[in-house]
Steps between C-alpha positions, in 0.01 A plus 500: 500500500646835398460795735530873417493820694202696380708804397716303260219378273681174395307292244416139574435212271208538263435136412258305721269203474129529442289515811135430583296743696549425876370679807867572573687572181839340484806719535636647180867450444531852354350665810745343745501669844519880542643672807415795723804719543393652829434851595756788444794471716463121541341533840261213452294444817741680722264790526304336778188409296595137514489236243169397354540116508430406139513868407743650261835591650849571370616200292150353486435308176194571293407169341387476134155385630478810721591732216241334267228528758579871560496567128159340470374703795619826322334390175180445692500875586560606142646371174863617484827506303795325650672820599187616674501189708859554597426857606191392685702253716758763570238758601320251722820432695622859493791401279608212724430236241508576127543180297712512191360468151699174480284367779158641408477446122583121509243466784238674285581280202454190722167630636391550139598139408313365803189696377493714818561821303423609146695753292360790302739660245512870568725639223847371569410418854306209663220571746422200730149411621388261769332189350229293655738220608716759658200637696432148628861468614484843668186396696669177608797697629326820617622492861863445391479794254342728759773422749771566242357836399450596870868420566592740214282766649654438840854540354405816323369658825780368701749676268304818515497487876877440518581769256312750715674374807845534341416854379424619855203704376187502717220273372183641356232342707129455406198544722543168676867548555607286204791576283344657180748340259475140630176496690677344801446601859831550689376281781453205254858535379618518866300186587659311210837604605429407867386148395814446286731606786315289751537193284872571435561530869355146545684330222656253754168437680434159643237270339257596774551868433470450127163328553384794712606755236342294224168496687516880536578556134225261404248694709613831354483366147150373557393843640659685201316271265172549688482135613346418842760393751475147634 
């Protein structure tokens, strides 16, 4: 499997076998894996926001399947040219992730071959549309797509928050005390930082202490998700 950094735009192989329509399309050799480069300055998660588990962090691979699903999600919003899809992903993540043409165009060609997308010739350009099989695939993977897009939005807001913090300028707060640029309340950010620090301080916790912490986190997660506590 070849890997490429998303800024480099390396081309992959363009020959591939024929595939049938599956609920999970097989990985395309040309798409490979893309990479997040991390925020400016290479600070990664050192800003105190904490990692996001399966979230995107510095050095996190973006699989071919993830990229294909996100492209379909964007096509669901509106038919687009390839360069518009690249720009949309960059905008969604505030420039944190902008895949190269060498990643996007082979993925689009593969989606067309699967029948998940159709192509309309627009002069010298191609405009891609979501096809019915692509809609069915999206519905089968809706929760995964929503989570990926939410991670992008989180990264974009996180970068805005940190740029403001580094600038030293006072934040412009809204009527509820939220930061106008990100929509985040300072107390939410402080609570995230406090949880991360508390967990780091207990990295050598005994099994009994780990179980206690796990129970606390499970209860908190259930409350955040609006689930009744046991």
